[in-house]
N, C-alpha and C positions, 0 to 999 in steps of 0.2 A: 599169380600163376607163372611158373617157369623160372622164378628167381630162387636163388639158393640162400639159406640161412643156417645158422648153427643152432642145434637143439641139444638138450640133455635127456638121455633115456631115464625114465623114472620107473618103468616096469617092462620086464622082458621074460614072458613065460615061454614063448616059442616064436619062431620066425614070422608067424602070422598074427601074433598078438603083442605088438610093441607099442608102449605108451611113451610119448616124448613131451617135453615142455620147453618152450622158449622163455616163458615168464621166469622160471626158476633160474635160468642161465643169466637173464638180464638183471634180476635182483641180486644175484651173486656178484655180477660185474659192478653194479651200483654200490654194493656194500664195500667192495674193494676200493672203488673210487672215493667213497666217503672216508674210508680209513686213511687214505693217502692225501686227501684233499688239503688238509692244513699244512702238509709238508710241500705239496706241489704248487699251491697258489696262495698268495697273500695279498691283503688289501694294499693298493698302491702299485701293484705289478702292471706293467704295460705288456700286452700279449697280442700276438697275431692270431686271428681266428677266421672262421668261415661261416657265413650265414647259412643255417640249416633249415630254419622255419620262420615264416612271417605270420604273425597274428595281429589282430587289431590293437592289442595292448602292448606289443613289443616284438622283438626279434630274438630268436634263439641262435646262439653262436657256438659252433664246435671249437673247442680249445685244444683238442688232442688228448690222447690217453683215455678216451671215453668220457671226458669231462665236457659238459655243456653249460653255458651261462646264458643269462637273459639280460638284454638291454631293454629297459622300459622305454616306451615311446617318448617320454619326457626327457630321456637321457641321450637321445640320438643327436639332437642339434639345439643350439641356442634359439634358432628360428622355430616358431611354433609349427608343428606338423600334426595332422589328424591321425595318420596311419603310417607305420614303418615303411610300407611299400612306396611311399612318396620319396623316400631317400635311399632305400636299399632294395637289392634283388637277391634271389636265392643264388648261392654260390659265390657271392661277393667276398673277396678277401679284405678284411679290415683290421685296423689296430684299435684295441680297446684298453680301458683301464679298469682294474678290479676295484670296486667301491664297497663291496660287502661280501663276506663269506659266511654261510651258515652250514657248518660242518655236519651238525646233527640231522639236517634236512637235505644235505647234499646240494645246496643251492649256491649259485655264484651270481652276484649282481654286477653288471658291467656298465660302462659309460663311454660313449664316444665324445659327448659334449665336454667332458672334463679335459680332453686333450686339445680342444679348440680354444682360440682366443675368445675371451669373454667380452662381448660388445658393450656390456653394461658399464664396465670400468671406464672405457674411453668416452662413453656417452655422458656420464655424470661429471667427468672431468672437463668436458668441453661445453656442456650446457647446464646452466643453473636456472633458478627461479627468475622469471621475467623474460626468458628467451622465447622468441617467436619463431615458429617453424611450420612447415607443411607436413601433413600426415594423411594416411588413408584409413577410413573407417573400416575396421576389421570385423568387429562383432557388436551387435546391439543388444543390450539387456534393458529391463525396465528401469534400473537405477542409473544407467548411463551407457556410454559408447566407448569401446576400446579402440584406440587409434594407434596404428603402427607408425612409429616415428623414424625407425631405421631397422634393418634386419635384426630380428631378435629382441627388439625394444618396443614394447607397447605401453601406452599411458591411458589413464582413465579420465574421460570427459564426463563428469557427473551431470545428471539431468538438470541440476540447478545451475550449472555453469555453462549452459549452451546458449541461452538468450537472456538479455536483460529487459527486453520490452514486454514479454508476456510469459506467463507461467505455462509450462508444458508438463504433461504427465508421463510421456514416454518419448525417448529420443527419436523413435521412428516417425514422429510427427514432423520432424524437420530434417532428419538425416537418413541416408541410405548406405548400406554396406557397399564398399568399393569406392565411395565418394571421397575425393581429395578435398581436405579442408585446412584452413589455417588455425593454429592453436597457439596458446601461450602456456609455458610451463609455470604452474602455480606453486608446486612444491615437489620435493624429491625426498623420499624416505629410503635412505641407503640401507638401513638395517633390514627392512622388509622388501627391498627392491621394488618399490612402487613409485609411480609418477602420477601426480595429479595435474590435470589440464583445465584450461578454460578458454573460451573463445575471446578474440580481441575485443569484441563488443562488451563482454562481461568484465574483462580486465580493465577497460576504460571506465565502466560504471563503478567499479570497486576502488578506483583511485580516490584517496582522501581529498576532500574539497576544502579550500580555504574559505572560512566563514566570512571574514572581512568586515564584521560589525561588532559593536560592543553594547553593553547595557546602557540604556538611555539614548542611544542613537535613534534618529528618526529616519525610517526607510520607506520606500515606496515600490510597489510592484503589482503585476497582474494576478488575479485569482487563478490558481491552477486546478483546485478542486474544493468542493464543499462537503464536509462530513457532518454527522449529527452532533458532534462535539465541538466543531469549529470550522474556520475557513483558512485554507492554505494560500499563501501568496509567494511568488518568486521574487526574491530580493536581488539576486544576480544569477547568472547562468549556473545551474545545478544547485543553487542555494535557495532552500525553501523554508519559510517560517510559518508557524501556526498561530493564528489569533483565536484563542478559545472563545466560545459563545459569550461568556461573561465579560469579555473585553471588546466586544463588537460595538458597544454603545447603541444597542437596539433594544426594543422592548422584549421582555421575556416571552419565549414562544414564537419569535419572529421567524419567517420563512427565509432563511439566508440563501437557500438555493435559488429562490426567485429574485431576491433583492440584489444578490451579487453573483450573477452568472460568470462562468469562466471567461477570463479576459478583462474583467472590470479592474481598473486601477484603484488601489487602496493605499492610503498612507497610514503608518502605524509607528508606535514607539517600542523599542526593544526592551522587554522586561527581564529576560533571562537568556543566557547563552550556555548551552551544555556542549562544549567542543568535543568531549570524549564520545558522546552519543550522537553528535551531529544534529542537535536540536536547537531551534531558536523559538 
């Protein structure tokens, strides 16, 4: 109320019966904009604009001559943001790049991110698999936790790469959002821009182990566990061998769990070494 707008008269019978429309005028203006859009704006153009509207999904930018474009929230910054209002305010003058023009629909897609230095390139150049660094747990999902390693750079710590000592079903059992943790870069997929992480504990557990024994060697070590199919003994640190039940020199059906409790020293002869699968 009290503001002035332009309208088009659609019916005028007498001074007391005038019908006007704003919609027709706006549609006419939009049609004119669409007709000139392909000549006025092209993909790759860098344009100065003004923030006219902020929505949860993006920000509308006035580009002049009645043309308005949209910056999707994912195109505002390399750093993850939830809503445009975190980085922009109404009336802000900004520079944008045109990344898509749909003339038939009168739509212009814009980006601020494309004009900023991409932190991904410098990160993968400076950090490769095996690099240890600190990060902050940004988000937790059932399958893993996303860890922020640098502004705009997140890596995935899969649930299976969090601990080597026990199996967990959800990262929230041992991690909290906002927590700072130490991680090791396991792999980098440059094409898909993805970083796989693991904890130092898991990285150490996954290191290949030197078996250090050969077929016909006689070895000795403590029992580490007893299963229904045989007894495991530790030959050297992190090197474990299996004595199948048939090679235990006991009577059929013997209770090995009772006869050979954990810690019992057993001497045995090496029958087979599978270095590829890490089995003795």
